[in-house]
TORMAR-797472 format. One record per atom (N, C-alpha, C): x, y, z; residue number from 1; atom name; residue in three letters. Coordinates in steps of 0.1 Angstrom, whole numbers, plus 5000, padded with zeros to 4 digits. Last residue first. Layout:
BEGIN
X|Y|Z|NUM|CA|ALA
...
// end
This chain:
BEGIN
8789|2516|4824|234|N|ILE
8802|2509|4835|234|CA|ILE
8809|2519|4837|234|C|ILE
8763|2518|4806|233|N|GLU
8772|2525|4813|233|CA|GLU
8779|2514|4824|233|C|GLU
8750|2495|4781|232|N|LEU
8754|2501|4798|232|CA|LEU
8766|2502|4800|232|C|LEU
8760|2493|4757|231|N|ASP
8752|2505|4755|231|CA|ASP
8750|2504|4775|231|C|ASP
8763|2464|4748|230|N|MET
8778|2474|4750|230|CA|MET
8772|2488|4754|230|C|MET
8739|2455|4756|229|N|PHE
8754|2448|4760|229|CA|PHE
8764|2458|4762|229|C|PHE
8728|2468|4732|228|N|ARG
8723|2469|4745|228|CA|ARG
8737|2467|4758|228|C|ARG
8738|2449|4709|227|N|GLN
8742|2467|4713|227|CA|GLN
8738|2470|4730|227|C|GLN
8727|2427|4715|226|N|ALA
8743|2430|4714|226|CA|ALA
8745|2442|4712|226|C|ALA
8703|2434|4710|225|N|LEU
8705|2428|4719|225|CA|LEU
8718|2430|4727|225|C|LEU
8705|2440|4681|224|N|ILE
8701|2449|4694|224|CA|ILE
8704|2446|4709|224|C|ILE
8707|2416|4669|223|N|ASP
8721|2426|4666|223|CA|ASP
8717|2440|4683|223|C|ASP
8689|2404|4674|222|N|VAL
8700|2402|4681|222|CA|VAL
8707|2407|4681|222|C|VAL
8672|2417|4656|221|N|HIS
8668|2417|4663|221|CA|HIS
8681|2408|4674|221|C|HIS
8683|2416|4630|220|N|ALA
8682|2429|4639|220|CA|ALA
8680|2424|4652|220|C|ALA
8677|2385|4630|219|N|GLN
8695|2389|4632|219|CA|GLN
8693|2407|4634|219|C|GLN
8652|2386|4624|218|N|MET
8661|2377|4636|218|CA|MET
8672|2385|4638|218|C|MET
8649|2403|4602|217|N|ALA
8645|2406|4610|217|CA|ALA
8649|2397|4620|217|C|ALA
8663|2385|4583|216|N|SER
8670|2401|4582|216|CA|SER
8667|2405|4596|216|C|SER
8647|2367|4580|215|N|ALA
8662|2360|4584|215|CA|ALA
8665|2377|4592|215|C|ALA
8623|2379|4572|214|N|ALA
8622|2366|4581|214|CA|ALA
8636|2370|4592|214|C|ALA
8639|2385|4541|213|N|VAL
8632|2395|4553|213|CA|VAL
8632|2387|4569|213|C|VAL
8641|2362|4533|212|N|GLU
8652|2369|4536|212|CA|GLU
8647|2378|4545|212|C|GLU
8615|2346|4532|211|N|PRO
8625|2341|4539|211|CA|PRO
8639|2353|4542|211|C|PRO
8586|2355|4531|210|N|LEU
8598|2359|4530|210|CA|LEU
8610|2357|4537|210|C|LEU
8562|2342|4540|209|N|ARG
8569|2339|4534|209|CA|ARG
8578|2342|4528|209|C|ARG
8536|2363|4554|208|N|ARG
8539|2367|4541|208|CA|ARG
8551|2353|4534|208|C|ARG
8549|2352|4577|207|N|THR
8533|2351|4575|207|CA|THR
8532|2350|4560|207|C|THR
8570|2360|4582|206|N|LEU
8573|2346|4582|206|CA|LEU
8555|2341|4576|206|C|LEU
8569|2383|4589|205|N|ALA
8578|2383|4574|205|CA|ALA
8572|2372|4576|205|C|ALA
8554|2389|4609|204|N|ARG
8553|2394|4597|204|CA|ARG
8559|2384|4585|204|C|ARG
8573|2381|4629|203|N|HIS
8562|2371|4627|203|CA|HIS
8556|2377|4611|203|C|HIS
8588|2395|4630|202|N|ILE
8596|2390|4623|202|CA|ILE
8587|2380|4617|202|C|ILE
8577|2423|4639|201|N|ALA
8583|2421|4628|201|CA|ALA
8587|2407|4620|201|C|ALA
8569|2408|4666|200|N|GLU
8560|2410|4655|200|CA|GLU
8565|2410|4643|200|C|GLU
8598|2411|4677|199|N|HIS
8598|2393|4669|199|CA|HIS
8581|2395|4667|199|C|HIS
8597|2438|4678|198|N|ASP
8608|2427|4668|198|CA|ASP
8600|2417|4669|198|C|ASP
8579|2444|4695|197|N|GLU
8580|2444|4683|197|CA|GLU
8587|2440|4671|197|C|GLU
8591|2433|4718|196|N|ALA
8581|2427|4713|196|CA|ALA
8577|2431|4698|196|C|ALA
8610|2445|4718|195|N|SER
8617|2436|4716|195|CA|SER
8602|2429|4717|195|C|SER
8604|2472|4728|194|N|ARG
8608|2471|4715|194|CA|ARG
8613|2455|4711|194|C|ARG
8590|2463|4753|193|N|HIS
8585|2471|4740|193|CA|HIS
8588|2469|4729|193|C|HIS
8610|2455|4764|192|N|ARG
8606|2451|4762|192|CA|ARG
8594|2455|4754|192|C|ARG
8630|2486|4768|191|N|HIS
8635|2472|4758|191|CA|HIS
8625|2462|4757|191|C|HIS
8611|2496|4783|190|N|GLN
8613|2501|4769|190|CA|GLN
8625|2491|4762|190|C|GLN
8612|2487|4804|189|N|THR
8604|2482|4802|189|CA|THR
8599|2489|4787|189|C|THR
8644|2465|4810|188|N|ALA
8634|2473|4812|188|CA|ALA
8624|2478|4806|188|C|ALA
8664|2444|4809|187|N|ARG
8652|2444|4812|187|CA|ARG
8644|2450|4813|187|C|ARG
8692|2443|4813|186|N|THR
8690|2453|4805|186|CA|THR
8675|2450|4799|186|C|THR
8700|2432|4834|185|N|ARG
8702|2446|4836|185|CA|ARG
8700|2455|4822|185|C|ARG
8697|2408|4830|184|N|ASP
8694|2413|4841|184|CA|ASP
8686|2430|4844|184|C|ASP
8718|2398|4813|183|N|TYR
8700|2401|4809|183|CA|TYR
8696|2410|4818|183|C|TYR
8740|2400|4829|182|N|TRP
8743|2407|4821|182|CA|TRP
8725|2411|4813|182|C|TRP
8731|2373|4847|181|N|ARG
8739|2389|4849|181|CA|ARG
8731|2398|4843|181|C|ARG
8731|2353|4825|180|N|ASP
8721|2360|4833|180|CA|ASP
8724|2371|4843|180|C|ASP
8750|2351|4811|179|N|TRP
8741|2356|4808|179|CA|TRP
8729|2364|4814|179|C|TRP
8765|2345|4839|178|N|MET
8773|2354|4826|178|CA|MET
8762|2365|4817|178|C|MET
8754|2317|4843|177|N|PRO
8753|2331|4851|177|CA|PRO
8757|2341|4849|177|C|PRO
8729|2300|4825|176|N|ASN
8745|2307|4820|176|CA|ASN
8746|2317|4832|176|C|ASN
8703|2285|4820|175|N|THR
8715|2284|4833|175|CA|THR
8728|2290|4834|175|C|THR
8692|2299|4797|174|N|ARG
8685|2300|4809|174|CA|ARG
8699|2297|4822|174|C|ARG
8714|2299|4782|173|N|MET
8708|2311|4781|173|CA|MET
8703|2308|4798|173|C|MET
8709|2272|4776|172|N|GLU
8723|2272|4778|172|CA|GLU
8721|2286|4786|172|C|GLU
8683|2267|4765|171|N|ASN
8685|2265|4775|171|CA|ASN
8702|2272|4785|171|C|ASN
8687|2278|4737|170|N|TRP
8680|2286|4749|170|CA|TRP
8682|2281|4766|170|C|TRP
8705|2261|4729|169|N|LEU
8711|2275|4735|169|CA|LEU
8700|2282|4742|169|C|LEU
8688|2239|4729|168|N|HIS
8700|2237|4738|168|CA|HIS
8707|2252|4740|168|C|HIS
8668|2247|4710|167|N|ALA
8664|2244|4720|167|CA|ALA
8680|2245|4735|167|C|ALA
8692|2250|4689|166|N|ILE
8679|2259|4693|166|CA|ILE
8677|2259|4706|166|C|ILE
8692|2219|4683|165|N|TYR
8703|2229|4688|165|CA|TYR
8697|2247|4695|165|C|TYR
8666|2210|4676|164|N|SER
8673|2209|4687|164|CA|SER
8683|2214|4692|164|C|SER
8663|2225|4653|163|N|GLU
8652|2227|4664|163|CA|GLU
8658|2222|4676|163|C|GLU
8682|2217|4636|162|N|VAL
8685|2230|4643|162|CA|VAL
8673|2230|4650|162|C|VAL
8676|2193|4640|161|N|LEU
8688|2194|4641|161|CA|LEU
8692|2211|4649|161|C|LEU
8653|2192|4623|160|N|ARG
8653|2186|4637|160|CA|ARG
8665|2186|4642|160|C|ARG
8633|2216|4604|159|N|ASN
8650|2206|4607|159|CA|ASN
8650|2207|4618|159|C|ASN
8618|2232|4600|158|N|GLY
8613|2216|4596|158|CA|GLY
8628|2208|4593|158|C|GLY
8614|2253|4612|157|N|SER
8619|2253|4604|157|CA|SER
8624|2241|4594|157|C|SER
8593|2248|4635|156|N|ALA
8589|2254|4619|156|CA|ALA
8598|2259|4610|156|C|ALA
8608|2250|4657|155|N|GLU
8599|2238|4651|155|CA|GLU
8597|2241|4637|155|C|GLU
8619|2274|4657|154|N|ALA
8629|2263|4651|154|CA|ALA
8622|2254|4648|154|C|ALA
8596|2290|4661|153|N|ILE
8599|2290|4646|153|CA|ILE
8610|2280|4643|153|C|ILE
8593|2277|4687|152|N|LEU
8579|2281|4677|152|CA|LEU
8587|2280|4663|152|C|LEU
8614|2290|4698|151|N|LEU
8617|2277|4700|151|CA|LEU
8603|2277|4690|151|C|LEU
8603|2316|4703|150|N|HIS
8622|2315|4694|150|CA|HIS
8617|2295|4690|150|C|HIS
8585|2317|4715|149|N|PHE
8587|2320|4702|149|CA|PHE
8599|2315|4695|149|C|PHE
8591|2308|4743|148|N|GLU
8587|2302|4732|148|CA|GLU
8579|2304|4720|148|C|GLU
8603|2326|4753|147|N|ILE
8613|2314|4746|147|CA|ILE
8607|2308|4736|147|C|ILE
8587|2346|4754|146|N|ASP
8600|2350|4744|146|CA|ASP
8606|2336|4741|146|C|ASP
8569|2338|4769|145|N|ALA
8567|2338|4757|145|CA|ALA
8577|2342|4746|145|C|ALA
8586|2331|4790|144|N|ARG
8584|2324|4787|144|CA|ARG
8577|2325|4773|144|C|ARG
8595|2363|4793|143|N|ASP
8600|2356|4791|143|CA|ASP
8599|2341|4786|143|C|ASP
8564|2377|4803|142|N|PHE
8570|2380|4793|142|CA|PHE
8584|2366|4786|142|C|PHE
8558|2363|4826|141|N|ARG
8551|2355|4816|141|CA|ARG
8557|2357|4803|141|C|ARG
8579|2374|4844|140|N|PRO
8581|2360|4840|140|CA|PRO
8574|2353|4830|140|C|PRO
8575|2402|4841|139|N|LEU
8585|2396|4832|139|CA|LEU
8588|2378|4834|139|C|LEU
8549|2418|4830|138|N|ASP
8547|2409|4838|138|CA|ASP
8566|2399|4832|138|C|ASP
8546|2442|4817|137|N|HIS
8547|2446|4826|137|CA|HIS
8548|2427|4837|137|C|HIS
8542|2428|4790|136|N|ILE
8553|2438|4787|136|CA|ILE
8555|2443|4805|136|C|ILE
8522|2409|4782|135|N|ALA
8526|2408|4797|135|CA|ALA
8540|2420|4798|135|C|ALA
8511|2416|4756|134|N|VAL
8507|2418|4769|134|CA|VAL
8508|2410|4783|134|C|VAL
8531|2406|4742|133|N|GLN
8522|2422|4743|133|CA|GLN
8518|2423|4756|133|C|GLN
8532|2379|4747|132|N|MET
8546|2389|4750|132|CA|MET
8540|2407|4753|132|C|MET
8509|2372|4736|131|N|ARG
8512|2369|4751|131|CA|ARG
8528|2378|4754|131|C|ARG
8515|2381|4707|130|N|LYS
8500|2383|4714|130|CA|LYS
8505|2383|4732|130|C|LYS
8541|2363|4702|129|N|VAL
8536|2377|4700|129|CA|VAL
8525|2380|4709|129|C|VAL
8521|2334|4704|128|N|ALA
8531|2338|4715|128|CA|ALA
8532|2356|4713|128|C|ALA
8506|2335|4685|127|N|LYS
8500|2338|4697|127|CA|LYS
8509|2339|4706|127|C|LYS
8524|2338|4667|126|N|GLY
8514|2345|4664|126|CA|GLY
8509|2351|4680|126|C|GLY
8533|2309|4668|125|N|ILE
8539|2318|4666|125|CA|ILE
8533|2334|4675|125|C|ILE
8506|2298|4660|124|N|ALA
8508|2297|4674|124|CA|ALA
8517|2307|4676|124|C|ALA
8506|2308|4631|123|N|GLU
8494|2310|4642|123|CA|GLU
8497|2310|4650|123|C|GLU
8521|2293|4622|122|N|PHE
8524|2308|4624|122|CA|PHE
8514|2311|4633|122|C|PHE
8513|2263|4622|121|N|GLN
8527|2273|4636|121|CA|GLN
8528|2287|4634|121|C|GLN
8490|2271|4603|120|N|ALA
8493|2263|4620|120|CA|ALA
8501|2269|4628|120|C|ALA
8505|2271|4582|119|N|GLU
8499|2282|4589|119|CA|GLU
8495|2276|4605|119|C|GLU
8535|2257|4584|118|N|THR
8528|2250|4581|118|CA|THR
8515|2266|4590|118|C|THR
8572|2268|4570|117|N|GLY
8564|2269|4578|117|CA|GLY
8548|2264|4574|117|C|GLY
8592|2267|4550|116|N|ARG
8585|2253|4552|116|CA|ARG
8571|2252|4567|116|C|ARG
8604|2295|4544|115|N|GLN
8601|2285|4533|115|CA|GLN
8592|2274|4540|115|C|GLN
8597|2306|4574|114|N|ALA
8593|2307|4566|114|CA|ALA
8590|2302|4552|114|C|ALA
8619|2289|4583|113|N|ALA
8607|2287|4588|113|CA|ALA
8595|2292|4578|113|C|ALA
8642|2294|4571|112|N|ARG
8637|2280|4569|112|CA|ARG
8623|2280|4575|112|C|ARG
8648|2317|4583|111|N|TYR
8648|2315|4569|111|CA|TYR
8638|2306|4569|111|C|TYR
8646|2311|4617|110|N|ALA
8639|2318|4604|110|CA|ALA
8638|2321|4596|110|C|ALA
8675|2298|4609|109|N|SER
8658|2291|4615|109|CA|SER
8647|2303|4612|109|C|SER
8690|2315|4603|108|N|GLU
8686|2308|4592|108|CA|GLU
8676|2295|4598|108|C|GLU
8689|2331|4628|107|N|GLY
8683|2339|4616|107|CA|GLY
8681|2328|4603|107|C|GLY
8698|2312|4644|106|N|GLU
8679|2318|4647|106|CA|GLU
8680|2326|4630|106|C|GLU
8726|2314|4639|105|N|ILE
8718|2298|4637|105|CA|ILE
8700|2304|4638|105|C|ILE
8734|2336|4640|104|N|LEU
8737|2328|4634|104|CA|LEU
8726|2317|4629|104|C|LEU
8728|2347|4663|103|N|ARG
8726|2355|4650|103|CA|ARG
8727|2348|4639|103|C|ARG
8734|2328|4684|102|N|ARG
8721|2335|4681|102|CA|ARG
8722|2340|4668|102|C|ARG
8766|2328|4681|101|N|MET
8756|2318|4676|101|CA|MET
8742|2323|4675|101|C|MET
8763|2360|4691|100|N|GLU
8769|2358|4681|100|CA|GLU
8766|2342|4676|100|C|GLU
8753|2355|4714|99|N|LEU
8746|2362|4707|99|CA|LEU
8750|2358|4693|99|C|LEU
8774|2338|4728|98|N|ILE
8760|2335|4728|98|CA|ILE
8750|2343|4715|98|C|ILE
8796|2356|4730|97|N|GLU
8797|2346|4724|97|CA|GLU
8782|2337|4719|97|C|GLU
8786|2376|4746|96|N|SER
8792|2379|4731|96|CA|SER
8788|2366|4724|96|C|SER
8783|2366|4767|95|N|PRO
8770|2368|4761|95|CA|PRO
8778|2370|4751|95|C|PRO
8804|2335|4772|94|N|GLY
8801|2347|4777|94|CA|GLY
8788|2356|4767|94|C|GLY
8799|2298|4781|93|N|ALA
8803|2310|4770|93|CA|ALA
8797|2324|4777|93|C|ALA
8813|2294|4818|92|N|ALA
8806|2291|4808|92|CA|ALA
8808|2305|4792|92|C|ALA
8828|2293|4840|91|N|ALA
8838|2290|4827|91|CA|ALA
8828|2287|4817|91|C|ALA
8825|2316|4869|90|N|PRO
8818|2314|4858|90|CA|PRO
8831|2308|4848|90|C|PRO
8825|2306|4902|89|N|VAL
8833|2308|4892|89|CA|VAL
8830|2304|4876|89|C|VAL
8812|2304|4925|88|N|LEU
8810|2315|4917|88|CA|LEU
8820|2315|4906|88|C|LEU
8816|2285|4950|87|N|GLY
8812|2281|4941|87|CA|GLY
8811|2292|4927|87|C|GLY
8813|2299|4976|86|N|ALA
8801|2296|4970|86|CA|ALA
8801|2289|4955|86|C|ALA
8841|2305|4975|85|N|ALA
8838|2291|4980|85|CA|ALA
8818|2292|4979|85|C|ALA
8844|2325|4959|84|N|ARG
8848|2315|4956|84|CA|ARG
8843|2296|4965|84|C|ARG
8828|2343|4972|83|N|GLY
8823|2339|4964|83|CA|GLY
8831|2323|4957|83|C|GLY
8844|2350|4996|82|N|ALA
8829|2339|4999|82|CA|ALA
8823|2339|4988|82|C|ALA
8864|2358|4989|81|N|GLY
8868|2344|4996|81|CA|GLY
8854|2339|4995|81|C|GLY
8856|2382|4983|80|N|ARG
8861|2373|4973|80|CA|ARG
8861|2363|4974|80|C|ARG
8850|2393|5010|79|N|ALA
8841|2389|4997|79|CA|ALA
8844|2380|4984|79|C|ALA
8875|2393|5018|78|N|ALA
8866|2384|5027|78|CA|ALA
8853|2382|5013|78|C|ALA
8890|2412|5004|77|N|GLU
8894|2402|5002|77|CA|GLU
8881|2389|5005|77|C|GLU
8860|2436|4993|76|N|PRO
8875|2433|5004|76|CA|PRO
8876|2416|5000|76|C|PRO
8863|2449|4956|75|N|LEU
8860|2440|4971|75|CA|LEU
8864|2441|4979|75|C|LEU
8870|2474|4934|74|N|VAL
8873|2459|4942|74|CA|VAL
8868|2460|4950|74|C|VAL
8843|2491|4910|73|N|PHE
8853|2489|4923|73|CA|PHE
8858|2479|4925|73|C|PHE
8839|2506|4881|72|N|VAL
8837|2491|4888|72|CA|VAL
8848|2494|4902|72|C|VAL
8811|2532|4879|71|N|GLY
8828|2528|4876|71|CA|GLY
8825|2514|4881|71|C|GLY
8785|2544|4874|70|N|SER
8800|2552|4886|70|CA|SER
8809|2547|4884|70|C|SER
8772|2531|4855|69|N|GLY
8772|2548|4856|69|CA|GLY
8780|2556|4868|69|C|GLY
8767|2506|4879|68|N|LEU
8760|2513|4865|68|CA|LEU
8764|2527|4863|68|C|LEU
8790|2492|4897|67|N|ARG
8780|2504|4898|67|CA|ARG
8776|2511|4883|67|C|ARG
8802|2460|4902|66|N|ILE
8800|2469|4886|66|CA|ILE
8785|2480|4890|66|C|ILE
8830|2450|4925|65|N|GLU
8812|2455|4920|65|CA|GLU
8807|2465|4909|65|C|GLU
8850|2422|4922|64|N|ILE
8847|2433|4921|64|CA|ILE
8828|2435|4920|64|C|ILE
8848|2398|4935|63|N|ALA
8860|2404|4934|63|CA|ALA
8855|2419|4933|63|C|ALA
8824|2380|4935|62|N|ARG
8823|2388|4942|62|CA|ARG
8838|2399|4943|62|C|ARG
8825|2359|4910|61|N|MET
8832|2357|4917|61|CA|MET
8830|2369|4931|61|C|MET
8805|2383|4899|60|N|LEU
8802|2368|4902|60|CA|LEU
8807|2361|4907|60|C|LEU
8828|2400|4893|59|N|GLU
8818|2402|4891|59|CA|GLU
8807|2389|4901|59|C|GLU
8846|2389|4870|58|N|LEU
8850|2387|4884|58|CA|LEU
8832|2394|4896|58|C|LEU
8823|2383|4851|57|N|ALA
8828|2373|4856|57|CA|ALA
8839|2371|4868|57|C|ALA
8821|2412|4841|56|N|LEU
8815|2404|4844|56|CA|LEU
8812|2392|4856|56|C|LEU
8850|2414|4832|55|N|LEU
8847|2423|4846|55|CA|LEU
8828|2413|4849|55|C|LEU
8852|2403|4811|54|N|ALA
8858|2397|4821|54|CA|ALA
8856|2404|4831|54|C|ALA
8829|2414|4798|53|N|GLU
8827|2398|4801|53|CA|GLU
8837|2398|4811|53|C|GLU
8843|2433|4792|52|N|ARG
8830|2432|4794|52|CA|ARG
8831|2422|4801|52|C|ARG
8866|2430|4776|51|N|VAL
8868|2435|4792|51|CA|VAL
8852|2434|4795|51|C|VAL
8849|2421|4751|50|N|THR
8862|2411|4763|50|CA|THR
8861|2415|4777|50|C|THR
8843|2445|4742|49|N|ALA
8834|2433|4749|49|CA|ALA
8838|2422|4758|49|C|ALA
8865|2456|4740|48|N|ARG
8854|2463|4749|48|CA|ARG
8848|2451|4754|48|C|ARG
8888|2434|4724|47|N|SER
8876|2442|4722|47|CA|SER
8871|2448|4742|47|C|SER
8929|2440|4735|46|N|VAL
8915|2433|4731|46|CA|VAL
8901|2443|4735|46|C|VAL
8950|2449|4748|45|N|GLN
8946|2449|4735|45|CA|GLN
8936|2441|4733|45|C|GLN
8950|2465|4775|44|N|LEU
8952|2448|4775|44|CA|LEU
8950|2444|4756|44|C|LEU
8945|2492|4766|43|N|SER
8961|2485|4776|43|CA|SER
8964|2469|4775|43|C|SER
8924|2491|4755|42|N|SER
8933|2496|4752|42|CA|SER
8948|2491|4755|42|C|SER
8903|2482|4778|41|N|ALA
8905|2473|4765|41|CA|ALA
8918|2474|4755|41|C|ALA
8911|2502|4801|40|N|LEU
8912|2485|4800|40|CA|LEU
8914|2477|4791|40|C|LEU
8901|2525|4783|39|N|GLU
8912|2525|4789|39|CA|GLU
8919|2511|4795|39|C|GLU
8874|2512|4786|38|N|ARG
8878|2515|4772|38|CA|ARG
8897|2516|4773|38|C|ARG
8869|2512|4815|37|N|GLU
8864|2499|4802|37|CA|GLU
8871|2500|4791|37|C|GLU
8886|2526|4833|36|N|PRO
8877|2525|4824|36|CA|PRO
8878|2517|4817|36|C|PRO
8905|2508|4863|35|N|PRO
8903|2518|4849|35|CA|PRO
8893|2522|4844|35|C|PRO
8886|2505|4889|34|N|LEU
8892|2498|4884|34|CA|LEU
8895|2508|4872|34|C|LEU
8885|2523|4928|33|N|ARG
8882|2517|4913|33|CA|ARG
8889|2514|4900|33|C|ARG
8890|2508|4959|32|N|SER
8897|2514|4944|32|CA|SER
8886|2510|4934|32|C|SER
8883|2484|4973|31|N|GLY
8877|2499|4971|31|CA|GLY
8879|2513|4965|31|C|GLY
8911|2471|4975|30|N|PRO
8898|2475|4976|30|CA|PRO
8891|2486|4979|30|C|PRO
8938|2480|4951|29|N|PRO
8930|2477|4965|29|CA|PRO
8919|2476|4965|29|C|PRO
8956|2474|4926|28|N|PHE
8943|2482|4924|28|CA|PHE
8936|2473|4936|28|C|PHE
8976|2461|4931|27|N|GLU
8974|2476|4923|27|CA|GLU
8965|2483|4923|27|C|GLU
8978|2437|4947|26|N|GLY
8974|2452|4957|26|CA|GLY
8979|2459|4943|26|C|GLY
8979|2411|4935|25|N|ALA
8986|2419|4938|25|CA|ALA
8990|2436|4948|25|C|ALA
8953|2408|4931|24|N|ALA
8962|2406|4945|24|CA|ALA
8974|2410|4944|24|C|ALA
8949|2428|4908|23|N|ILE
8945|2433|4922|23|CA|ILE
8949|2424|4936|23|C|ILE
8961|2410|4892|22|N|ARG
8968|2428|4895|22|CA|ARG
8957|2432|4911|22|C|ARG
8951|2385|4892|21|N|SER
8961|2388|4898|21|CA|SER
8969|2403|4901|21|C|SER
8923|2400|4882|20|N|LEU
8925|2389|4895|20|CA|LEU
8938|2391|4899|20|C|LEU
8934|2405|4858|19|N|LEU
8931|2417|4865|19|CA|LEU
8927|2407|4879|19|C|LEU
8936|2378|4845|18|N|ASP
8951|2391|4844|18|CA|ASP
8946|2402|4857|18|C|ASP
8917|2364|4849|17|N|ASN
8923|2357|4855|17|CA|ASN
8935|2370|4857|17|C|ASN
8901|2382|4830|16|N|ALA
8895|2383|4841|16|CA|ALA
8906|2378|4849|16|C|ALA
8918|2376|4806|15|N|ILE
8914|2386|4810|15|CA|ILE
8912|2392|4825|15|C|ILE
8908|2350|4803|14|N|GLN
8925|2352|4804|14|CA|GLN
8924|2367|4808|14|C|GLN
8881|2348|4801|13|N|LEU
8882|2346|4814|13|CA|LEU
8900|2350|4816|13|C|LEU
8882|2362|4775|12|N|TYR
8875|2369|4786|12|CA|TYR
8881|2363|4801|12|C|TYR
8889|2342|4759|11|N|ARG
8897|2349|4760|11|CA|ARG
8892|2358|4775|11|C|ARG
8887|2307|4766|10|N|ARG
8879|2320|4765|10|CA|ARG
8889|2330|4770|10|C|ARG
8905|2283|4769|9|N|GLU
8912|2293|4768|9|CA|GLU
8900|2306|4760|9|C|GLU
8884|2262|4779|8|N|GLY
8886|2261|4761|8|CA|GLY
8896|2280|4760|8|C|GLY
8891|2270|4807|7|N|ALA
8877|2266|4800|7|CA|ALA
8877|2271|4784|7|C|ALA
8908|2279|4830|6|N|ALA
8911|2278|4815|6|CA|ALA
8894|2277|4808|6|C|ALA
8893|2288|4858|5|N|PRO
8900|2277|4850|5|CA|PRO
8898|2282|4835|5|C|PRO
8906|2316|4874|4|N|LEU
8896|2309|4871|4|CA|LEU
8903|2296|4864|4|C|LEU
8931|2317|4907|3|N|GLU
8926|2315|4893|3|CA|GLU
8913|2306|4889|3|C|GLU
8944|2327|4935|2|N|PHE
8934|2318|4934|2|CA|PHE
8934|2324|4917|2|C|PHE
8977|2318|4952|1|N|MET
8968|2328|4942|1|CA|MET
8954|2322|4938|1|C|MET
// end
């Protein structure tokens, strides 16, 4: 039987291993639907977010298929074998872990930027917001402007370690298959409109040099992303 790596004992990987063992044992045969997310969370005594991340991991391995609004279905063994052969075994941070860190460090980054940023830096941040607004229907351009916005705020914080860590965090998101799989499902046009509005509110707080407002606006933005993660119908 194949098992996922421990990866620092991440809880979602433990749950994924448990479900994978039960699939291999025939408790959930190919084509069958797994129990609802809430039922799994209750029986396994973990949060829904942990179950959701475990399901994302299993989907990356091609052990299951998540059909939004319909449920989670077990794929044939051949598909699972192909997933293993392709190296599709996630061991990275899950979306909830990334979002938790973003809330902590990017909130502080916005706070410091409001205190220390220059007018020229605020202008550059505002231009990134404008690029997001005009690229609502152009996802690659929208994403580039989004990344630039957050990195510019980190630079304006005046703390090189904060700037370096946020750059690392965004690189982690760009290369993290778990994050990418989830994020792809939450990039509807209406969400991009809301995201642009959030960024505009953050920029407005920065230009007014309101550190607490800037930090709160950034944290609220991340909280909305976290809520979207949980709002997807599985």
